[in-house]
C-alpha positions, -999 to +999 in steps of 0.1 A: -136+135-065-107+118-083-073+107-072-046+134-072-018+111-059-012+075-067+013+054-047+032+028-068+055+015-041+052-019-022+041-021+014+068-016+040+084+012+020+072+040+043+036+040+028+019+045+062+041+075+069+033+088+034-004+084+040-002+106+070+021+131+053-003+134+023-032+140+046-013+167+064-007+183+030-044+184+021-046+151+001-072+137+025-085+111+028-057+089+015-064+052+009-041+027+025-044-009+036-058+004+069-089+016+050-096-020+041-096-029+078-122-002+085-145-007+055-162-040+054-168-051+018-137-035+004-117-067+007-141-085-016-139-057-042-101-057-042-101-095-044-123-094-075-099-068-091-070-091-082-087-119-101-091-097-132-127-089-128-140-054-138-148-032-108-161+003-105-129+022-095-147+055-090-172+039-066-144+023-046-120+053-045-142+082-054-141+098-019-103+097-018-077+122-030-048+098-028-041+061-026-009+044-014+002+010-002-013-024-011-039-032-023-041+000-044-004+001-054-008-034-070-030-017-096-009+014-103-009+008-140-047+008-141-050+039-118-024+059-137-044+054-169-078+060-152-066+092-135-043+109-161-039+141-140-028+123-109+008+124-098+026+092-090+049+085-060+072+055-060+083+048-024+116+030-021+140+019+005+171-003+007+161-037-007+178-057+021+161-036+048+128-038+030+130-076+028+137-079+065+108-056+073+082-074+051+094-108+062+088-099+099+054-082+092+033-089+062+047-123+053+046-134+089+010-123+092-001-141+060+017-173+071-003-177+103-033-193+085-070-189+092-075-216+118-096-203+147-106-171+130-144-166+130-148-130+119-159-130+083-145-095+077-110-106+088-112-138+068-121-117+037-092-094+044-068-123+046-082-139+014-077-106-004-041-103+008-033-138-005-047-130-039-033-095-044+000-098-025+009-134-022-003-148-055-004-119-079+027-100-067+050-127-055+036-158-072+034-175-038+072-175-036+088-159-005+124-168-008+147-137-004+162-137-039+128-139-056+111-114-034+138-088-039+138-094-076+101-087-077+105-056-057+132-042-080+113-052-111+083-032-099+104-001-093+120-004-127+086-007-144+073+024-126+103+044-135+101+032-171+064+035-178+053+065-158+060+099-175+089+116-157+069+148-151+043+127-132+067+107-110+085+112-078+108+085-065+107+090-027+124+076+004+109+086+037+142+100+051+141+125+023+114+143+043+092+171+032+114+189+007+111+168-024+075+157-016+062+193-012+081+205-042+066+177-063+031+184-052+036+222-052+024+227-017+040+245+013+063+226+037+044+221+070+057+234+103+060+199+117+084+170+113+078+145+085+058+116+101+077+083+106+053+056+117+043+019+115+075+003+127+078-035+126+069-036+163+038-014+157+027-035+127+030-068+146+011-054+176-018-043+155-019-076+135-018-096+168-046-075+182-068-079+151-062-117+151-069-121+188-102-102+185-114-124+157-107-158+172-127-180+195-122-176+232 
């Protein structure tokens, strides 16, 4: 199997909702950061990729029909070349709203540090996130002006470098219409999924952290 859909948008742009939507449309399974949490060993592979090492992409993603969200979206250029028949979806949202969301979720989670965590799988996940997201994507700078500039630069690069006939710029409130038209599939008889709010993200992150620390 090879990827049919590649997500090029940053985390907190509706990528979890898009994962669910794509799976509802038949592009299942869809890779998302959640897959890292349920596949021990994947974090180390993504970290190596983030450090510029060669990895076997087909071995990592071979069972998936789609991939969205970090860490996969950080490698959209590589994936677009590797899977020339795949379509590309750039998820976007208002930059100010996105910054508020990522600051209260992903950045907050990464800032907690590793003290007290004993689970090697969670430690590997956090290390991977620091390499792929904190270092490579944002240069370990998290001030608002810089972070939004990086976000906008990624969107501009995707729009510039991905062939127009392969690209959909998508905001979750747009719903099924443009997504189904782009993928040439019927519109489901169900609402477009809207999931992974800030509160849901923080609850999951807290639960994972609590289960991996000492009593």
